[in-house]
N, C-alpha and C positions, 0 to 999 in steps of 0.2 A: 410454267411460262403463268406469266400473269396474276402469280402471288400475288399481289399488292390489290387487285381488284377486290375491292371489297363483296361482302354478300350482300343481295337486295332482298333475297324470297324470305320474309318475314319481319317484315321491316312494320313498327308502331309509330306511326302513320305510314303507310302501304308507300314504296318508293315511288317518286317523284319522275315527270319527265323528264329533269335537265340531270338528275339522280343517274337514268338510265343515260341516256346522251352521252355524259361524261365517262362512266364507263365504257360502252360501246367504244367514244373518243380513244381513252387510254389501253381498249383491247387495238386497237386500228394501228395505235400507233408502234406496242410492240412490235404485235408481228411481219406490217412492214417497213419496220424500222425507220420511222418518219420519227423523227425533233422537231421538225419544224416544219409549216406549211408555206409551198410557194408555189406558184403561177402553175408547175406541171406537176405538183401531186396533189393540190389541193380538192380539184373535183373530183379525183378516182379517194381519197378521204372521205370527201361529204359524202359522196354514192356508198362508201364502205360502212360508216357510221350510223345513215339510216336506215340501210339496211338491217344491219345489228340492232340497232336500239328497235327495229318496228318486230324483229326476233325474240329480246328480248322480252320487253311487253309481252309479244302473244306468250311466252314460253313463262312466264308469271303469273299471269290468266287462268295459267291453264294448269298447275301444280296445285297439289292439294297445301291447306296451310301447315305452315311449321309448328311443334309441338311448343320450340324454344326458340325464343328471337335469336337472328346475331348475336357474336360477344364483341362486334364492335358496331360504332354508325359510320354512313359511310364518307369519304372524305367533308362531304358541301355539310352535310350535319355537324360536323366536329367545327367545321370553321364556320358555322351558322351560331353554335354552341359557345364556341369561346369568343366572340364578338355581342355576343349579351351580354356575358361575363363580362368583361372590361365596359361596357355601357353602363352594366349597374353598379359597377365599382367609382363609378364616373361621378 
């Protein structure tokens, strides 16, 4: 389950709040089977994402440094790199 969630530990620079939130949201949507948010699902999803993001932040702070960085960048970094490359090509 959640094979597509990118490893956040060991990133340089360290994972941002936005990257941690995005991973938590992806996890909650997958586990909860929620593809879109409605007025009935949004409060529960928001609470779960906040709790998982907080737990993830604590986990990343407490784990020792990785010897080897992750092999892939998180989606938000891939998008930013693609946009930067497109802007520099113009």
